[in-house]
C-alpha positions in Angstrom: -112.7 -53.9 -38.5 -110.5 -56.7 -37.2 -108.5 -56.6 -40.4 -107.9 -52.8 -40.0 -106.5 -53.2 -36.6 -104.1 -56.0 -37.7 -103.0 -53.9 -40.5 -102.2 -51.0 -38.2 -100.2 -53.3 -35.8 -98.2 -54.7 -38.7 -97.5 -51.2 -39.9 -96.3 -50.2 -36.4 -94.0 -53.3 -36.2 -92.6 -52.4 -39.6 -92.0 -48.8 -38.6 -90.2 -49.9 -35.4 -88.1 -52.4 -37.3 -87.1 -49.6 -39.7 -86.3 -47.3 -36.8 -84.2 -50.0 -35.1 -82.3 -50.6 -38.3 -81.7 -46.8 -38.7 -80.4 -46.7 -35.1 -78.0 -49.6 -35.8 -76.8 -47.9 -38.9 -76.1 -44.6 -37.0 -74.2 -46.5 -34.3 -72.2 -48.3 -36.9 -71.2 -44.9 -38.4 -70.2 -43.5 -35.0 -67.7 -46.3 -34.2 -65.0 -45.0 -36.6 -65.4 -41.5 -35.3 -64.9 -42.7 -31.7 -61.9 -44.7 -32.8 -60.4 -41.7 -34.5 -61.1 -39.6 -31.4 -59.6 -42.3 -29.2 -56.5 -42.5 -31.4 -56.2 -38.7 -31.3 -56.3 -38.8 -27.5 -53.7 -41.5 -27.4 -51.4 -39.4 -29.7 -51.9 -36.3 -27.6 -51.1 -38.2 -24.4 -48.1 -39.8 -26.0 -46.8 -36.4 -27.1 -47.4 -35.0 -23.6 -45.3 -37.8 -22.2 -42.5 -38.0 -24.8 -41.8 -34.2 -25.2 -40.9 -33.6 -21.6 -38.5 -36.5 -21.8 -36.6 -34.6 -24.5 -36.8 -31.3 -22.7 -36.1 -32.2 -19.1 -32.5 -33.1 -19.5 -31.7 -29.6 -20.8 -33.7 -28.1 -18.1 -32.0 -30.1 -15.5 -28.7 -29.2 -16.9 -29.6 -25.5 -16.7 -30.8 -25.9 -13.2 -27.6 -27.8 -12.3 -25.5 -25.1 -13.7 -27.4 -22.4 -11.8 -27.1 -24.3 -8.5 -23.4 -24.9 -9.2 -23.0 -21.2 -9.8 -24.8 -20.4 -6.6 -23.0 -22.8 -4.3 -19.6 -22.8 -6.0 -16.9 -21.8 -3.4 -15.0 -18.6 -4.3 -11.3 -18.9 -4.5 -9.6 -17.2 -1.5 -7.6 -14.1 -2.3 -3.9 -14.3 -1.8 -1.1 -11.7 -1.6 2.3 -11.9 -3.2 5.3 -9.6 -3.7 7.6 -9.0 -6.6 10.5 -9.5 -6.0 9.9 -12.1 -3.3 13.1 -10.9 -1.4 12.3 -7.4 -0.3 15.3 -5.0 0.3 15.0 -2.0 2.6 14.6 1.1 0.5 13.9 -0.8 -2.8 10.4 -0.6 -4.4 8.4 -3.8 -4.7 5.0 -4.8 -6.1 2.2 -6.1 -3.8 -0.3 -8.1 -5.9 -3.5 -10.0 -5.1 -5.5 -12.6 -6.9 -9.1 -12.3 -8.1 -10.9 -9.6 -10.1 -10.4 -5.9 -9.3 -13.2 -4.3 -7.3 -14.5 -1.0 -8.4 -17.5 -0.3 -6.1 -15.5 1.1 -3.2 -11.9 1.6 -2.0 -9.1 -0.7 -1.1 -7.3 -0.2 2.2 -3.8 -1.2 3.4 -2.9 -1.6 7.0 0.3 -2.6 9.0 1.1 -2.5 12.7 3.7 -0.2 14.2 7.1 -1.7 14.4 10.0 0.5 15.7 12.3 1.5 12.9 9.9 0.3 10.2 7.9 2.4 7.7 6.2 1.8 4.3 5.9 4.3 1.6 3.8 4.4 -1.6 6.2 4.5 -4.5 4.2 7.2 -6.3 5.1 10.9 -6.4 8.1 12.7 -5.1 8.7 13.0 -2.2 7.3 9.6 -1.4 4.2 9.3 0.7 4.5 7.6 4.0 1.8 5.1 4.9 1.3 5.6 8.6 1.2 2.4 10.7 -2.0 1.4 12.6 -4.0 3.5 10.1 -6.0 2.7 7.0 -4.3 3.8 3.7 -7.1 4.1 1.1 -6.3 3.8 -2.5 -7.8 3.0 -5.9 -5.3 0.9 -8.0 -5.2 0.7 -11.7 -5.2 -3.1 -11.4 -4.8 -5.7 -8.6 -1.5 -4.4 -7.4 0.3 -1.5 -5.7 3.9 -0.4 -5.7 5.4 0.1 -2.2 8.8 0.7 -0.6 9.5 -0.7 2.9 12.3 0.5 5.2 14.0 -1.2 8.1 16.2 1.3 9.8 17.2 -0.6 12.9 17.5 -4.3 12.3 18.9 -6.4 9.5 15.6 -8.2 8.9 12.0 -7.3 10.0 8.8 -9.2 9.7 5.9 -6.8 8.7 2.3 -8.1 8.7 0.2 -6.6 5.9 -3.6 -6.6 5.7 -5.6 -5.8 2.5 -9.2 -4.8 3.0 -12.0 -3.4 0.8 -14.6 -0.9 1.9 -17.6 -1.1 -0.4 -19.7 2.0 -1.2 -22.5 2.4 1.4 -20.8 -0.2 3.7 -20.1 0.7 7.3 -17.2 -1.6 7.8 -14.3 -2.9 5.7 -14.0 -6.5 4.5 -10.7 -8.1 5.1 -9.6 -9.7 1.8 -6.2 -11.2 2.6 -3.2 -10.8 4.8 0.4 -11.8 4.6 3.7 -11.2 6.3 6.7 -9.7 4.4 10.3 -9.9 5.4 12.4 -6.8 4.7 16.1 -7.1 4.7 18.5 -4.2 5.2 22.0 -5.4 4.1 23.7 -2.3 5.7 22.6 -3.5 9.2 24.9 -6.0 11.0 23.6 -9.5 11.9 25.0 -9.0 15.4 25.8 -5.9 17.3 29.4 -4.8 16.9 31.6 -3.2 19.5 31.2 0.5 19.3 34.1 2.7 18.2 34.8 6.2 19.3 34.5 8.8 16.6 37.8 10.1 15.2 37.3 13.9 14.8 39.4 15.3 12.1 39.6 16.9 8.7 39.4 14.5 5.8 41.9 11.6 5.6 42.0 10.6 9.2 41.0 7.2 10.6 40.7 5.3 13.8 42.1 1.8 14.5 39.9 -1.0 13.2 37.4 -2.7 15.4 36.5 -6.0 13.7 32.9 -7.2 13.6 32.0 -10.3 15.6 30.3 -12.3 12.9 31.0 -11.6 9.2 28.0 -12.0 7.0 28.9 -11.1 3.4 32.7 -10.7 3.3 32.3 -7.2 1.7 32.9 -3.7 2.9 30.0 -1.2 3.1 30.6 2.6 3.2 27.7 4.6 4.7 27.5 8.4 4.8 25.7 10.1 7.7 24.9 13.8 8.0 25.6 15.4 11.4 25.3 19.2 11.2 25.7 22.4 9.1 26.8 25.8 10.4 28.8 28.8 9.6 32.4 29.9 10.5 32.6 33.6 9.6 31.4 33.7 5.9 32.1 30.0 5.3 29.5 27.2 5.5 30.7 24.2 7.4 29.2 20.7 6.7 29.8 18.0 9.3 29.3 14.3 8.3 30.6 10.9 9.0 31.7 8.0 6.7 31.7 4.6 8.4 32.4 1.1 7.1 29.6 -1.0 8.4 30.7 -4.0 6.3 32.8 -7.0 7.1 36.1 -6.3 5.4 38.4 -3.3 4.8 37.2 -0.9 2.2 40.5 -0.2 0.5 41.3 3.3 -0.8 38.2 5.2 -1.9 37.0 8.6 -3.2 34.8 11.3 -1.6 32.8 13.7 -3.7 30.7 16.7 -2.5 28.3 18.6 -4.7 27.9 22.0 -3.1 25.4 24.8 -3.4 28.1 27.4 -4.2 28.4 29.5 -7.3 32.2 29.6 -7.0 33.1 26.1 -5.7 30.3 23.7 -6.7 32.3 20.5 -6.6 34.8 19.1 -4.1 36.6 15.9 -5.0 38.9 14.1 -2.5 40.5 11.0 -4.0 42.6 8.3 -2.3 40.8 8.4 1.1 42.4 6.1 3.7 41.0 2.5 3.8 38.5 1.9 6.5 38.5 -1.3 8.4 35.2 -2.9 9.6 33.6 -0.6 12.2 36.0 2.3 11.5 34.8 5.8 10.7 36.0 9.3 9.7 34.3 12.5 10.8 34.6 15.3 8.2 34.3 19.1 8.4 34.0 20.5 4.9 34.1 24.3 4.5 33.1 26.3 1.5 31.9 29.9 0.8 29.6 31.8 -1.5 26.5 29.8 -0.8 23.7 30.2 -3.3 21.1 32.7 -2.1 18.4 31.2 -4.3 17.6 28.0 -6.1 18.8 24.7 -4.9 20.8 24.8 -1.7 21.3 21.1 -1.2 24.7 19.6 -0.6 25.2 16.0 -1.6 28.0 14.0 -0.1 28.9 10.7 -1.8 31.4 8.0 -0.9 32.8 6.0 -3.8 30.8 7.9 -6.4 32.0 5.7 -9.3 31.2 2.5 -7.5 34.8 1.3 -7.8 34.4 -0.7 -4.6 32.2 -3.8 -4.5 30.1 -3.3 -1.4 27.4 -5.1 0.5 25.0 -2.2 -0.3 25.3 0.6 -2.8 22.2 2.5 -1.6 23.7 4.2 1.5 26.8 5.8 0.0 25.4 9.4 0.0 23.5 11.9 2.0 21.9 15.3 1.4 22.3 18.3 3.6 20.3 21.5 3.3 22.5 24.6 3.6 21.0 27.9 4.8 22.1 31.2 3.3 23.2 32.5 6.8 23.6 31.0 10.2 20.9 33.2 11.5 18.4 31.7 9.1 18.2 28.3 10.8 20.6 28.4 13.7 22.3 25.2 14.9 19.2 23.3 16.0 16.6 21.4 14.1 13.2 23.0 13.4 10.1 21.1 12.4 7.7 22.7 9.9 4.3 21.3 8.9 1.6 22.0 6.3 -1.5 20.0 5.6 -1.7 19.5 1.8 -5.3 18.3 1.5 -8.1 16.4 3.3 -11.1 14.5 2.0 -14.1 12.4 3.1 -16.7 10.5 1.2 -20.4 9.7 1.9 -19.5 6.5 3.8 -17.3 8.5 6.3 -13.9 7.4 5.0 -11.6 10.4 5.6 -7.9 11.2 5.1 -5.4 13.9 5.6 -2.1 14.3 3.7 0.5 16.5 5.3 4.1 17.5 4.7 6.8 17.7 7.3 10.1 19.5 6.7 13.2 20.2 8.9 13.8 23.9 8.5 16.7 23.9 10.9 20.4 23.5 10.5 20.7 20.1 12.3 19.2 16.7 11.9 16.1 16.2 14.0 16.8 12.7 15.4 14.0 10.3 15.8 10.6 11.8 16.5 6.8 11.2 16.6 3.6 12.9 15.6 0.1 13.0 16.9 -3.2 13.4 15.0 -6.5 14.4 16.5 -9.3 12.9 14.3 -13.0 14.0 14.3 -14.8 10.6 14.4 -18.4 9.9 15.3 -17.4 8.1 18.5 -15.4 11.0 19.9 -12.3 12.9 19.2 -9.8 10.1 18.5 -6.1 10.5 18.9 -3.6 8.7 16.7 -0.1 8.5 18.0 2.5 7.5 15.5 5.4 5.2 15.9 9.0 6.5 16.0 9.8 8.3 12.7 13.3 8.4 11.1 15.5 11.4 11.6 15.1 14.2 9.1 18.3 15.9 7.8 18.4 19.6 7.5 16.1 20.6 4.6 14.7 17.1 4.3 10.9 16.7 3.9 8.5 13.8 3.9 4.7 13.4 3.2 2.3 11.4 5.4 -1.2 10.1 4.8 -3.5 9.4 7.8 -6.8 7.6 7.0 -9.7 7.0 9.3 -13.3 5.9 9.2 -16.6 7.2 10.7 -15.8 10.8 10.2 -18.3 13.2 11.9 -21.0 14.9 9.9 -20.6 18.6 9.2 -17.5 20.7 9.3 -14.9 19.4 11.7 -11.2 20.0 12.4 -8.2 17.6 12.1 -5.1 18.6 13.9 -1.5 17.3 13.4 1.2 17.9 16.1 4.9 17.2 15.6 7.0 16.2 18.6 4.0 16.6 20.9 6.1 16.0 24.0 8.7 18.6 23.0 11.4 15.9 23.2 13.5 17.7 20.6 15.2 21.0 21.3 14.2 23.2 18.3 14.8 26.8 17.0 11.1 27.4 17.0 8.5 25.4 18.9 5.5 27.4 17.6 5.4 25.9 14.1 4.9 22.2 15.0 1.1 22.1 14.6 -1.3 22.5 11.7 -5.1 22.1 11.4 -7.6 21.8 8.6 -11.3 21.3 8.1 -12.8 17.9 7.2 -16.3 18.5 5.6 -18.8 15.6 5.4 
């Protein structure tokens, strides 16, 4: 019995030893697996660390470029003119830097200066850009062709402002401004002593009145229309040729192209030399005025440009000749018609209108007034002084304004609203048209 128990205990000890050995063998087999797993984890961690090191520089570079793009200062827009020296009556190009904007309209603005006007150099007759008013346009590129006039002074400084009104915007954004200098070589640098007019038929002159301060050392013949009328069956043109230059003109030639089917050309060679400030008043008669077609007379001094002058742009003038004296009388007579109006969804509106002198005499300086239907109230635009219109001469204006009223409203243009000019007919100085938004 005792022996059996001892045998059982020995058997149990042997079983436990075998079991312990088996466990040790299993543990020994697990060590390589753990090592492999550990190595794999180390590799994974290493990849997780090393890969971002390669990627981050590119990412940072991209972010830097984006931030640079977001915070980069845009270059300011600047205005320039070609040519830089702007002559009165000569076209020039106004250009601006930067890319062309297409999601709205550009606008040009300049203040009112007496004797100054700017025209867009597109179309015939030219379109006057009214001062203190927005002139909306859509250029083909970043430039616009303009013509500036200075009728009173030799030089004028004109501030220009370029703006852009984006679609769906309520206010314009000022892009750039500049000041241009316009020179009129035909105007003296200092005021000269006035000389009484010598009234005569061609080839009569007054004594010279020298200018105070010479500027160019050249003569300058200028032709100025005065009147047109009838004497019996003959048309009579009155005009003046004056030397506004600094030296005597020397002998010169006068040519008149006339609206007559029997006497279309009048040539008067060897006109007497005009000293500085001297002038001649002419009365040119002709008959058989054209009853249809072109009835414009053109008077030209020095038509072949044989005389070297300070300016060659003021040597001629045009005079409209009526078929009879009763047609226009001896007074000026304004006529007006509104060519077209328009307004867009943002309330930018404009009106283009034509003014013509239907009378037989030049109008002299004048003004116009526009009543504009804006959302604030009926706004009045009063123009600056406009240049005189010769008989038959016409000019086109463009008045632009913002915040047009909704619905159908009326814009009204009135010429010479104070009736400062004595006309043949005072009843044709006003025109109205609808503006529909």
